[in-house]
C-alpha positions as CSV (number, residue, x, y, z in Angstrom):
1,V,134.2,200.6,81.5
2,G,131.6,198.5,80.3
3,I,128.1,198.5,80.2
4,A,125.6,195.7,81.7
5,G,122.6,195.8,78.9
6,V,119.7,193.4,78.0
7,Q,118.6,192.9,74.5
8,S,115.2,191.6,74.6
9,P,114.4,191.7,71.1
10,P,111.7,189.9,70.0
11,I,109.4,189.7,72.9
12,I,107.0,187.2,72.3
13,L,105.3,186.2,76.0
14,P,105.2,188.8,79.3
15,C,108.6,189.5,80.5
16,L,108.2,190.9,84.2
17,A,111.8,191.4,85.8
18,P,113.0,189.6,88.9
19,P,113.0,190.2,92.1
20,E,116.0,192.5,93.4
21,R,118.5,190.1,94.8
22,T,122.1,190.8,96.8
23,G,124.8,189.8,94.2
24,V,122.9,190.6,91.1
25,P,125.0,193.1,88.7
26,R,122.8,196.2,87.5
27,I,121.8,196.8,84.4
28,D,122.9,199.6,82.6
29,W,120.5,199.4,80.0
30,V,117.7,197.9,78.4
31,I,116.6,197.3,74.3
32,V,113.6,195.8,73.6
33,G,112.0,195.3,70.5
34,G,109.3,193.2,68.5
35,E,110.0,190.2,65.3
36,S,110.8,191.0,61.8
37,G,111.1,188.5,58.9
38,P,108.5,186.3,57.2
39,N,107.7,184.2,60.5
40,A,107.2,187.1,63.1
41,R,104.5,186.7,65.5
42,P,102.6,190.0,66.9
43,M,104.0,191.9,70.2
44,H,101.7,193.1,72.8
45,P,101.8,196.7,73.5
46,D,101.4,195.8,77.7
47,W,104.3,193.8,77.4
48,V,107.0,196.5,76.1
49,R,105.0,199.2,78.7
50,A,105.8,196.2,81.8
51,I,109.3,196.9,80.4
52,R,109.3,200.1,79.9
53,N,108.1,201.1,83.5
54,Q,110.3,198.9,85.1
55,S,113.4,200.5,83.6
56,F,112.3,203.8,84.3
57,E,111.2,202.6,88.5
58,A,114.8,201.3,88.5
59,G,116.6,204.6,86.6
60,V,117.7,202.2,83.5
61,P,117.7,204.1,80.4
62,F,114.8,202.4,77.8
63,F,115.1,201.9,74.3
64,F,112.5,200.8,72.2
65,K,113.9,199.9,68.7
66,Q,110.7,198.7,66.5
67,W,107.5,197.2,66.1
68,G,108.7,194.5,64.4
69,E,106.5,193.2,61.6
70,H,103.3,194.2,63.3
71,L,101.7,197.5,64.5
72,P,99.3,197.1,67.1
73,G,96.1,199.1,67.3
74,E,94.0,199.4,70.5
75,G,90.3,199.8,70.9
76,K,87.8,199.6,73.8
77,V,84.9,197.2,73.3
78,G,82.1,198.9,71.7
79,D,83.6,201.3,70.2
80,S,84.6,201.1,66.0
81,S,87.6,203.2,66.3
82,I,91.3,201.8,66.8
83,Q,94.2,203.8,68.0
84,W,97.2,202.5,66.4
85,Q,100.8,203.1,68.0
86,D,101.6,205.2,65.1
87,G,99.1,207.9,66.5
88,R,96.3,207.4,63.8
89,R,92.9,206.3,64.7
90,E,90.4,204.8,62.0
91,Y,87.3,203.3,62.4
92,W,86.9,199.5,61.7
93,S,86.6,198.2,58.4
94,D,85.7,195.5,56.5
95,H,89.0,196.1,53.9
96,M,91.8,196.4,56.8
97,D,94.4,194.2,56.3
98,I,93.9,191.8,59.8
99,K,94.0,188.7,60.4
100,F,91.6,189.4,63.9
101,A,91.6,185.7,64.7
102,D,95.4,185.2,64.3
103,C,96.4,188.7,66.2
104,H,93.7,189.1,68.4
105,M,95.7,189.7,71.8
106,P,93.2,189.7,75.4
107,S,94.1,192.9,77.4
108,G,91.5,193.1,79.4
109,K,87.6,192.9,80.0
110,D,87.0,196.2,78.3
111,R,89.3,196.5,75.5
112,Y,91.1,194.9,73.1
113,V,94.5,195.2,71.3
114,I,94.8,193.4,67.6
115,A,97.9,193.2,65.3
116,N,97.8,194.7,61.4
117,R,100.8,192.9,59.5
118,I,102.4,196.2,57.9
119,G,106.1,195.7,57.8
120,K,108.8,197.1,60.7
121,K,109.7,200.1,58.7
122,T,105.7,201.4,58.5
123,A,105.5,199.8,62.0
124,G,108.0,202.2,63.3
125,R,109.0,202.2,67.3
126,T,106.3,205.0,68.5
127,L,105.2,203.7,71.8
128,D,102.2,205.6,73.2
129,G,102.7,208.9,71.4
130,R,106.9,209.1,71.3
131,T,109.9,207.2,70.8
132,H,112.1,206.1,73.7
133,D,116.0,206.7,72.9
134,E,117.5,206.4,76.3
135,Y,121.4,205.9,76.6
136,P,123.2,204.9,79.3
137,A,125.4,207.9,80.4
C-alpha cells in the first residue's frame, strides 16, 4: 500500500486546496517548507497556517519541514516588539539584520510580518509555538 503525499517546499506564494472533486485521490500526507540557499525568498507564516489548517480539517497528517533561510516575525502596527516564530520576543532595533523593505509581507491592516535571513538551521521549524511532525499511519 503506497502513500499519496504532497510535498510543497518551497512555498513562495499563498496556496489553497481546490474544492473537493470526485475522482481525485485522497492525499495521505502533506509536507511543507521554505526555500534554502543563497537566493532563498521568505515564506509568509499565513501561507503555512492555511495549509496546516486545511490538512487538519481533512484529517491529513501535516509535517512542517523548515522555514528555510528566513525566520518570520510578526508585530502589531504601533508596537515596537516583534514575536519571532522561534518563540523569542524582542524590540525593534536599528541593529537588527533585517531588510525590512525587501522582506515586508503585508498581513492585514493591524499587523505586519517581516523576515530575518538567519540561515535554515537557526530559523528552525517551529510554527506557532510547536513543531509539526505528523506522519501517516
